[in-house]
N, C-alpha and C positions, 0 to 999 in steps of 0.2 A: 458681691458687688453689682447683684442682678435687680436690686432694689433701687429706687431713687430717692436722693437726699437733698436738704435743703437747708440754709444758714445765712444769718446777717452777716455780710461781709466786712461791713463798717464798725468802727466803735461806737458803743452804744453813748449817746448825749446829743446836745442838740447841735446840728451842722445843716449845711445846704444840701447836700445830698446823702442819701443811704443807698448802700448795694445790697441788694437779695438774691442768692444765686441757689439754682436747682440744676442738678447734675445725675443724669440716668435716663435709662430708655422712655420714662414718662415725661422728660423736661419740655418737650415741645407741645406736647397734648396741655400740660399745664400752663405755658404760655398761651395756646390758643381760649382754653376757658377763662383765664384772667383778663384777657385782654379782648376777647370775643373778636378778635382776628383770625381768619381762616391761612390767608395767604402771606405766610410769614417768611421773608427771605434771609437766608444765612447773613451773618456779619453786617446786616443794615441796621442801622438805629431806627425804630418804630414808636414814634411819637404816638400814644394811645391814653384812652382812658383805661382803669383798671378796677375789677369789680371783685367783691367778697362772692361767697357760694350761694346768696342769698339776691344776686345782682343788684349790690348796695354799692354806689359808687366810692371807692378808696381813694384815689388819687389820678391826676394826669400825669404820666410818668414816660419814661423811655424804656422800651425793652429791646434787648440784642439776642439773637438766637444763634448758638454756635453748633455746627454739623459736626458729629462724630465723623471723623477721628481729629477733627482740627480746633479742637479745645484743649484748654488747659489739661482735664482729666482725660482726654482721649474720649468721653462720651458725649452724648448730647448735653449742651448746657444751655439754659435760658437764666438770663441776667435783669433785673430789673433795677433800673436807677430812679428811685422815688425822691421827692422832699425830706429833707433830714428830719432828724426827732425820734423819739423812740415809738410814738403811737402810730404814724403811719406805716413805718417798716415792719413792727411786730404784726399789724393787721395783716399785711399781705403776707408774712410769714405764716400766721395761723390760718389764712383762706389755703395756701399751699398744702399745709399739713392735714387740713379737713379734707382734701382730696385724696387722702391715701401716702403721701409722702415722708419720709421719716426726716427727722431731724438729724441732722449731721454730727458726729462724733467730731472732738478737737483734732484737727490736723487729717481728717479725713480726705478732704479734697485733694491733697496733697498726695496722699497714700495712694489713692487711685489713679492718680499722676504715675507714680513710680509702678504701679504694678501694671499699667497700661504701656509702660515703655515711653512715657513722654519724658519723664525726669529720671535722674539715677538719685542714689540717696547722698552726693555729695551737692546736687542742687537741690534737693529736698531740706537738707540741714542748713543751707546757705540762704534759702528761702525763709526759714524759719528765724534765724539768727539775724538777718536784715530787719526784720521788723523790731527788732530789739537792740539794734547797732547804736551804740554809745558814742560815737565820732565819724567825723566826715572818712577819716582813714580806714574805719572800719567798714563804711558803706562800700568804698572803692574795692578793698579786699573780697567782700562778699559778693559785690557785683562780677569781679573775675570769677568768683567759682560759681556763679549760675550762669557764666559762659563756657564753663567746663574746663579751667583752669586747673583743679585738683584732679579732675577725670583723666587730663592727660596724664599727668606724673603717675595716675594709677596704673593707667593702660601701658605706659612706656615700663615701668617696673615690673609690672605684670607680665608683659612680652619678656623681659630680660629674665627674668625667673623662669618663664617657661621655655625658653631657648636653653639654659643651662640643664633644665631638668629633662629637657627630650634629648640633650648631648648623652647625658648618664645613662638614659633609657636605651640607648642605642648601643652604648657602650658594654651595656650588661647583654642585651639581648642579640646583639649582631656583633660579638666580639672579633669574628674573623672577617669583617670588611676593615676596609683601610679608612682608618680614622685619623686625621692630622695629627702629628706629634707635638702640637702647641695648644691642644684643644684644653688640658688641664689648667695653663696658665691663664689661659682667655677666660676659663669660667671663674677663676679666682680673681682676675682681675675685675670683671663684671659684677663679680659679689662685693667686693671691696669697695666700688665705688658706689654702688646702690646704698651700702650701711655708713659710708660717710655722708650721702645726700640725704638719708633719713635722720643722721644726728643733727646736721644742718638745718634741718626742717623743724624737728622737735625744737630745738634749744631755741629759734626764733621765734616758735609758736608759744612757748613758755612766755619770752621775754615781752611778747606783743599780745599778749590774752588780754590786758586791759583796754585794747583798743575795741574789742567785742563786749566784753564785760563791763567795761567803766575802771578807769583807775582807783583804787583807793588811797587816799592821802590821810594820813593821821597825823593830828596836831599835840605833841607832848610836851611837857614841860612842869615844873614844880606848880604849887599853888599858886594864884594871883599873879602870875606872869602876863595874863590878858588872853588865854585861849580861846575862852568863850565869848570875848569881845570880838577876836579875830574871825570865828565862826558867823558871829552875826554880822559881820561887816562884808564878809564873802557871800554870806547868802542876802544879804541885803533888807534883813528885817531880825527880829529879836528873838532868834529860835531858842538860844541858851539863855539862862538867867545869870546877869552880871552883878557880885557884889564884890565887897571887900574883905568878907569873911573867908578866911582859907578854907577848902574842902566844900565848897558850895556846889561844883559837879561833882555827885557821887556816883554817876554811870556814864557811860560813852554814849554820845549822841551823834547819829548818822542822818546826813542829809545829801541830796544831790543838789549840785551847782554846774553851770556851764563854765568851761574855761576854754576860751578859744572855739577850736571846734571840737573840744571833748565834752563829755558829760561826766564829770568825776563823783566819786563818794567821798563824800568831805566827812571825818570823824575827828569830834571834839572828846576828848577823853579825860577823866579825873586828873587832878593835881598829883602829881606823884612823888611822895613823900612816906617817910615813917610815919605809923599813926596806930593807935591803940582801939580807935572805932571800928566795930565790926562792919558797918554799912561801906564805911569810906574803904575799909580795907578790900573789900570785894569789888569796890568800884576801881580800884588801883591794879588789881589781878586783871580783871577785863582791859584794862589801858593797856596793860602790857602784853595782852593777848592780841589786842588790836595791831600794836607795832608790827607782830609777828606776821601777820595777814596784809599788811598793808604793802603798797607797790612804792610809795613815796613818804618819807616821814620829814614831818617840819618841826623842829625843836626850836622852840620857842624860849627866850631867856630876857629876863626885865634890864634893858639896858641901863636904867635908871639907878640900878642898884649894885652894889658890890656883889660878886660871884660867892656863893658860900655853899657848904656841903651838899645841900639839896641840889643844885646846879651841877657839881661835880658826879653827883648821882645820875644824872640825864647825862651827861657825855660817858660816864662806863655804861649805859644802856646802849648809847650808839656805837661804842667801840665795840659790841657784840655781835652786832648786826652784819649780817653778810646779804650779798647780792641786792641791797636796798639802796634806793635814790635817796638821801640824805640833803635837806636844807637847813642850814642853822639861821634862823632869824632873830635880829634883836630888836625887841618890842619898845616901843616908845623914843621912839628916835626924836619926838618933838622937844624931850626933856634932856638935862644934862647928862653926858655919858659918865658911868661910873663902872661899868661891866668891863673885865679884863680876865681873859684865861688864855694859858698857853696852848691849849688844845681847840682854839679856834683856827689856828695856823692850818689846822687840817682839815677843816671843811669849807665850803662856797658858804660865805658870808654875806647875808642882805640884811639892811636896816628897814624897819618899817614901822607904820603906827597903826595900830590898831581901828583907832579913832579918826586918824586923819588922811593917811597916806598907805598905802598898801599894794599900789600898784606894780612896785618891783616883784614881788611874790607872786602875783598873777601872771607877770610877764616872764619869770624863771619857771613856773609850771607849765606854761603854755608853749615854751621852747623846749622844755624838758619831752614833754607828751610826744611833741611834732616829730622830735627827733626819735622817739621808741618807733614812730609809725612810718618813718622812712624805711625804704629797704625793698629791694623786689623780692625779697625768698617767698616761696611760697609757705603759707599759713594755714596750719591744721585749726580748725574752729570749734571742734568739740572734744571733750574727753574721750569718745568712743575712737575718735579717728585717731587721736594719739596713741592710745593704748593698741591700736591696729597696727601702726607703724613699728612700735617699740617690739611688740608680739613678732612682727615679722623680721626685723633686725636681729631680733634674739634666734629664732628658728634660723637664720643664716650664720650666725656664728657657730651655732651648733652643728650645721652641715659641713664646715671647712673641714674640721679635723677628720672625720669621717672619708671626706674626698681626698685629703692629703695622704690618708693611709691606704687608699683604694678600694674602701669599703662603700661601693656605690648604691648598693641598698639602702644602709641607713642615710646616705647623704641624699636620695631621693625621696626617703621619708620627710628628712626635715625640710627639704625644699618645698616639698608639696603645702606642708605647714604655712611654710612663708607666704607662698602664692595664698592661701585660702585667708591668712591674715590682712594681706595686702589687698585681695579682690573683696572682701567684706566692707571695704570704705564706698566702694560704688556699686559692684553687682556682685553675685553669687560665683563661685567658683566651680568649673566642670571639667572634670577630669578628662573628658573627649579630647578636650582642647592639646591635650600632649601627644595624642596621635596625629593630631592636624599639623603639629610643629616637627614632629619626627618625620613624617613623610613629605612635608612641605620642603623642608631643608636639606634631607639626603636622599639620594638616587638609589634606594636599596632594592636588592633583587634583579639587578641589572643582566 
């Protein structure tokens, strides 16, 4: 981290403003060279002309200097806010590089902020996910994590584990001292409570992952029920080919669309039926795979036709789905109704017209996604975080049996693994903390 880095911080394209950042020991020097200003006041917006290495004018823009350690990375930072577009920003970046500054690697600014103690891993991951957030609810969750909500949980869990570990070490090394008789029950109660909390958090995180990644909605049905027409209607443009020929859609088509405050991934699948066509069979297999991966299934049926064996096939697929939100939609509501099945009573049924009226479907999806987003449970936002707490829960479970059998050395070993796992979410584990806990909570050698 001894060298200085630079990067364009805004997306490429035409815009009113582009931002270029420099971080490192040479940041102020670079700012002075490009702006030709000598007296640069920290945290003041300096309106200045910017020049390249041959003193040609690049732009008239704003420059802000953040003195270390009072910056995002904890290092010297200079930020140039120039007119938008690729040319001006790139010329400023090229000029910075010509003065010996290295181009930053992806995520390197956040990495330096972490290594310099400005943010922990939970805040770093929240920053990354916030940029890609697919819903307003996701943005709110990630904003809480950036303020340290997950860090508080990790610190409290770590504290509880270290306290139990300290008790164990005391009982091993200072058996002659007076240890409270109810200490064993206290440790078991603490560990059980933490395990239950972890289980609740993991379940909520799996259930609400679509808030971060975008919920996946698969439209399924037999051929010619209007799946592609519905996709096109929801997208407001003709993305899928629509025809009266069964089997027109041979592969899954996936697009993003905004429903309420959520950006969802909408998948149009190939019509599901028995087919001897090799290509169509592959498309049907992919359709079934998309159903397994989806968070929500919209099963579409033709309301204007009598139910047949192909419709029953769709119902049989729905029966085998677990933990999926299923919406049964009867299409062509503008035509005379002919469709009937006893299976309809088992599902939430709405009527739509892919060509004229599908507001009921979008309203239903919006209510569903909003309902999933409700709740104050803490949420883990990455597979790494989920794996860490699951590993901690497993280590706690493995520690309980040795504790109950009085094998405190094995109990301590497993509990240390739990501490390492839970700590990896936000910061490294330091075994010296056991000593701090041990001597901080017990009056030994009295």
